[in-house]
OpenMM code with the backbone's topology and positions (N, CA, C; nanometers):
from openmm import Vec3, app, unit

residues = "MET GLY LYS LEU PRO VAL ILE SER GLY ALA ASP ALA VAL ARG ALA PHE CYS ARG ILE GLY TYR GLU LEU SER HIS GLN SER GLY SER HIS MET ILE LEU ARG LEU ARG THR PRO PRO HIS ARG HIS LEU SER ILE PRO ASN HIS LYS GLU LEU ALA LYS GLY THR LEU ARG GLY LEU ILE ARG ASP ALA GLY LEU THR VAL GLU GLN PHE GLU GLU LEU LEU ASP".split()
positions = [
    Vec3(2.1580, 2.0458, 0.0974),
    Vec3(2.0153, 2.0333, 0.0795),
    Vec3(1.9811, 2.0409, -0.0685),
    Vec3(1.8922, 1.9550, -0.1102),
    Vec3(1.8531, 1.9530, -0.2497),
    Vec3(1.7533, 2.0623, -0.2819),
    Vec3(1.7399, 2.0881, -0.4102),
    Vec3(1.6433, 2.1868, -0.4557),
    Vec3(1.5033, 2.1269, -0.4479),
    Vec3(1.4114, 2.2029, -0.3914),
    Vec3(1.2747, 2.1541, -0.3755),
    Vec3(1.1973, 2.1583, -0.5067),
    Vec3(1.1192, 2.0548, -0.5327),
    Vec3(1.0334, 2.0566, -0.6517),
    Vec3(0.9122, 2.1461, -0.6274),
    Vec3(0.8531, 2.1957, -0.7333),
    Vec3(0.7286, 2.2722, -0.7247),
    Vec3(0.6156, 2.1738, -0.7480),
    Vec3(0.5375, 2.1492, -0.6425),
    Vec3(0.4300, 2.0504, -0.6514),
    Vec3(0.3035, 2.1044, -0.5848),
    Vec3(0.1927, 2.0383, -0.6116),
    Vec3(0.0652, 2.0750, -0.5498),
    Vec3(0.0486, 1.9978, -0.4191),
    Vec3(-0.0494, 2.0383, -0.3408),
    Vec3(-0.0803, 1.9667, -0.2184),
    Vec3(-0.1215, 1.8233, -0.2461),
    Vec3(-0.1983, 1.8019, -0.3527),
    Vec3(-0.2432, 1.6663, -0.3877),
    Vec3(-0.1239, 1.5773, -0.4245),
    Vec3(-0.0249, 1.6335, -0.4942),
    Vec3(0.0957, 1.5569, -0.5281),
    Vec3(0.1720, 1.5181, -0.4014),
    Vec3(0.1777, 1.6097, -0.3062),
    Vec3(0.2466, 1.5812, -0.1799),
    Vec3(0.1754, 1.4703, -0.1046),
    Vec3(0.0424, 1.4732, -0.1038),
    Vec3(-0.0345, 1.3683, -0.0357),
    Vec3(-0.0044, 1.2326, -0.0983),
    Vec3(-0.0027, 1.2247, -0.2306),
    Vec3(0.0266, 1.0979, -0.2979),
    Vec3(0.1660, 1.0471, -0.2603),
    Vec3(0.2625, 1.1378, -0.2524),
    Vec3(0.3992, 1.0980, -0.2177),
    Vec3(0.4059, 1.0461, -0.0741),
    Vec3(0.3447, 1.1171, 0.0197),
    Vec3(0.3490, 1.0737, 0.1592),
    Vec3(0.2711, 0.9441, 0.1801),
    Vec3(0.1685, 0.9208, 0.1021),
    Vec3(0.0924, 0.7956, 0.1133),
    Vec3(0.1780, 0.6755, 0.0740),
    Vec3(0.2787, 0.6963, -0.0072),
    Vec3(0.3675, 0.5870, -0.0496),
    Vec3(0.4552, 0.5368, 0.0647),
    Vec3(0.4706, 0.6165, 0.1719),
    Vec3(0.5535, 0.5721, 0.2843),
    Vec3(0.4697, 0.5398, 0.4078),
    Vec3(0.3396, 0.5236, 0.3905),
    Vec3(0.2575, 0.4770, 0.5007),
    Vec3(0.1595, 0.5766, 0.5585),
    Vec3(0.1600, 0.7006, 0.5105),
    Vec3(0.0602, 0.7968, 0.5575),
    Vec3(-0.0728, 0.7687, 0.4894),
    Vec3(-0.1807, 0.8018, 0.5572),
    Vec3(-0.3126, 0.7883, 0.4959),
    Vec3(-0.3927, 0.9149, 0.5257),
    Vec3(-0.4836, 0.9473, 0.4350),
    Vec3(-0.5680, 1.0647, 0.4525),
    Vec3(-0.6660, 1.0370, 0.5648),
    Vec3(-0.6562, 1.1149, 0.6701),
    Vec3(-0.7434, 1.0982, 0.7856),
    Vec3(-0.8727, 1.1759, 0.7653),
    Vec3(-0.8596, 1.3043, 0.7343),
    Vec3(-0.9755, 1.3889, 0.7083),
    Vec3(-0.9291, 1.5205, 0.6477),
    Vec3(-1.0232, 1.6032, 0.6112),
    Vec3(-0.9915, 1.7351, 0.5582),
    Vec3(-1.0608, 1.8384, 0.6451),
    Vec3(-0.9859, 1.9399, 0.6832),
    Vec3(-1.0388, 2.0475, 0.7662),
    Vec3(-1.0200, 2.1767, 0.6882),
    Vec3(-1.1273, 2.2263, 0.6302),
    Vec3(-1.1163, 2.3449, 0.5450),
    Vec3(-1.0350, 2.3109, 0.4219),
    Vec3(-0.9280, 2.3874, 0.3996),
    Vec3(-0.8449, 2.3619, 0.2819),
    Vec3(-0.7228, 2.2765, 0.3147),
    Vec3(-0.7171, 2.2192, 0.4342),
    Vec3(-0.6023, 2.1383, 0.4733),
    Vec3(-0.6394, 1.9908, 0.4814),
    Vec3(-0.5548, 1.9089, 0.4178),
    Vec3(-0.5719, 1.7643, 0.4225),
    Vec3(-0.4850, 1.7119, 0.5366),
    Vec3(-0.5444, 1.6365, 0.6266),
    Vec3(-0.4738, 1.5856, 0.7434),
    Vec3(-0.4382, 1.4394, 0.7181),
    Vec3(-0.3078, 1.4114, 0.7212),
    Vec3(-0.2592, 1.2751, 0.7014),
    Vec3(-0.2112, 1.2216, 0.8348),
    Vec3(-0.2239, 1.0908, 0.8533),
    Vec3(-0.1674, 1.0292, 0.9730),
    Vec3(-0.0879, 0.9068, 0.9319),
    Vec3(0.0160, 0.8806, 1.0086),
    Vec3(0.1012, 0.7661, 0.9827),
    Vec3(0.0397, 0.6449, 1.0499),
    Vec3(0.0240, 0.5368, 0.9747),
    Vec3(-0.0427, 0.4168, 1.0258),
    Vec3(0.0407, 0.3408, 1.1282),
    Vec3(0.1738, 0.3522, 1.1190),
    Vec3(0.2610, 0.2764, 1.2082),
    Vec3(0.3312, 0.3706, 1.3056),
    Vec3(0.3737, 0.3205, 1.4214),
    Vec3(0.4456, 0.4060, 1.5172),
    Vec3(0.5747, 0.4573, 1.4562),
    Vec3(0.6188, 0.5765, 1.4836),
    Vec3(0.5518, 0.6762, 1.5672),
    Vec3(0.4358, 0.7384, 1.4895),
    Vec3(0.3212, 0.7513, 1.5518),
    Vec3(0.2017, 0.8015, 1.4848),
    Vec3(0.2123, 0.9518, 1.4660),
    Vec3(0.2576, 0.9929, 1.3488),
    Vec3(0.2748, 1.1340, 1.3170),
    Vec3(0.1559, 1.1837, 1.2366),
    Vec3(0.1358, 1.3147, 1.2410),
    Vec3(0.0315, 1.3794, 1.1620),
    Vec3(0.0943, 1.4879, 1.0760),
    Vec3(0.0431, 1.5034, 0.9551),
    Vec3(0.0851, 1.6106, 0.8659),
    Vec3(-0.0390, 1.6857, 0.8207),
    Vec3(-0.0293, 1.8170, 0.8146),
    Vec3(-0.1380, 1.9013, 0.7661),
    Vec3(-0.0907, 1.9667, 0.6369),
    Vec3(-0.1498, 1.9240, 0.5252),
    Vec3(-0.1042, 1.9700, 0.3940),
    Vec3(-0.2110, 2.0579, 0.3304),
    Vec3(-0.1746, 2.1831, 0.2973),
    Vec3(-0.2721, 2.2707, 0.2318),
    Vec3(-0.3089, 2.2165, 0.0941),
    Vec3(-0.4343, 2.2224, 0.0601),
    Vec3(-0.4809, 2.1753, -0.0700),
    Vec3(-0.4708, 2.2904, -0.1702),
    Vec3(-0.3465, 2.3268, -0.2032),
    Vec3(-0.3194, 2.4377, -0.2949),
    Vec3(-0.2605, 2.3835, -0.4246),
    Vec3(-0.2708, 2.4625, -0.5298),
    Vec3(-0.2138, 2.4220, -0.6589),
    Vec3(-0.0613, 2.4186, -0.6529),
    Vec3(-0.0028, 2.5032, -0.5681),
    Vec3(0.1421, 2.5070, -0.5533),
    Vec3(0.1753, 2.5315, -0.4063),
    Vec3(0.2528, 2.4408, -0.3467),
    Vec3(0.2919, 2.4563, -0.2073),
    Vec3(0.4099, 2.5526, -0.1963),
    Vec3(0.4076, 2.6362, -0.0941),
    Vec3(0.5205, 2.7254, -0.0678),
    Vec3(0.6422, 2.6406, -0.0320),
    Vec3(0.7597, 2.6861, -0.0707),
    Vec3(0.8811, 2.6078, -0.0482),
    Vec3(0.9064, 2.5817, 0.1001),
    Vec3(0.8825, 2.6816, 0.1847),
    Vec3(0.9030, 2.6634, 0.3278),
    Vec3(0.8054, 2.5632, 0.3868),
    Vec3(0.6825, 2.5657, 0.3388),
    Vec3(0.5809, 2.4705, 0.3842),
    Vec3(0.6207, 2.3289, 0.3450),
    Vec3(0.6618, 2.3111, 0.2206),
    Vec3(0.7013, 2.1787, 0.1726),
    Vec3(0.8234, 2.1284, 0.2484),
    Vec3(0.9219, 2.2144, 0.2695),
    Vec3(1.0423, 2.1732, 0.3423),
    Vec3(1.0065, 2.1304, 0.4852),
    Vec3(0.9150, 2.2028, 0.5490),
    Vec3(0.8717, 2.1669, 0.6834),
    Vec3(0.7989, 2.0330, 0.6868),
    Vec3(0.7142, 2.0084, 0.5872),
    Vec3(0.6430, 1.8807, 0.5796),
    Vec3(0.7402, 1.7643, 0.5621),
    Vec3(0.8394, 1.7846, 0.4766),
    Vec3(0.9392, 1.6805, 0.4528),
    Vec3(1.0165, 1.6527, 0.5818),
    Vec3(1.0551, 1.7576, 0.6518),
    Vec3(1.1281, 1.7432, 0.7779),
    Vec3(1.0405, 1.6740, 0.8837),
    Vec3(0.9141, 1.7150, 0.8933),
    Vec3(0.8230, 1.6546, 0.9919),
    Vec3(0.8005, 1.5058, 0.9648),
    Vec3(0.8092, 1.4664, 0.8393),
    Vec3(0.7915, 1.3254, 0.8028),
    Vec3(0.9196, 1.2451, 0.8251),
    Vec3(1.0288, 1.3138, 0.8597),
    Vec3(1.1546, 1.2445, 0.8845),
    Vec3(1.2287, 1.2056, 0.7585),
    Vec3(1.2060, 1.2807, 0.6506),
    Vec3(1.2696, 1.2509, 0.5219),
    Vec3(1.3693, 1.3593, 0.4843),
    Vec3(1.4556, 1.3266, 0.3898),
    Vec3(1.5394, 1.4273, 0.3260),
    Vec3(1.4698, 1.4694, 0.1968),
    Vec3(1.5146, 1.5795, 0.1397),
    Vec3(1.4569, 1.6259, 0.0135),
    Vec3(1.4783, 1.5202, -0.0945),
    Vec3(1.5948, 1.4575, -0.0947),
    Vec3(1.6240, 1.3548, -0.1957),
    Vec3(1.5316, 1.2346, -0.1821),
    Vec3(1.5055, 1.1922, -0.0574),
    Vec3(1.4145, 1.0803, -0.0355),
    Vec3(1.2733, 1.1164, -0.0808),
    Vec3(1.2311, 1.2401, -0.0537),
    Vec3(1.0996, 1.2837, -0.0954),
    Vec3(1.0881, 1.2878, -0.2476),
    Vec3(1.1918, 1.3345, -0.3155),
    Vec3(1.1900, 1.3410, -0.4618),
    Vec3(1.1746, 1.2023, -0.5224),
    Vec3(1.2332, 1.1007, -0.4578),
    Vec3(1.2191, 0.9632, -0.5073),
    Vec3(1.0737, 0.9174, -0.4985),
    Vec3(1.0021, 0.9658, -0.3985),
    Vec3(0.8609, 0.9271, -0.3833),
    Vec3(0.7742, 0.9888, -0.4924),
    Vec3(0.8195, 1.0966, -0.5533),
    Vec3(0.7417, 1.1645, -0.6566),
    Vec3(0.7492, 1.0925, -0.7908),
    Vec3(0.8504, 1.0111, -0.8105),
    Vec3(0.8693, 0.9421, -0.9393),
    Vec3(0.7704, 0.8319, -0.9604),
] * unit.nanometer
topology = app.Topology()
chain = topology.addChain("A")
for resn in residues:
    res = topology.addResidue(resn, chain)
    for name in ("N", "CA", "C"):
        topology.addAtom(name, app.Element.getBySymbol(name[0]), res)
């Protein structure tokens, strides 16, 4: 497993949008993304300045990505 980057919730949203997720709505401090193509997945990303490592790892796993694939989306 690769080392996780330290990123904000907004940075994570931008990265996930590059693979087909779109911002559906915001509920409190969480931004809800949905995948436009099947399988229609949802991600709930906290709008924090720094995401906890466990939260980020779970989001990456829920999106069906590896840490390395996610890091490529950040570039």
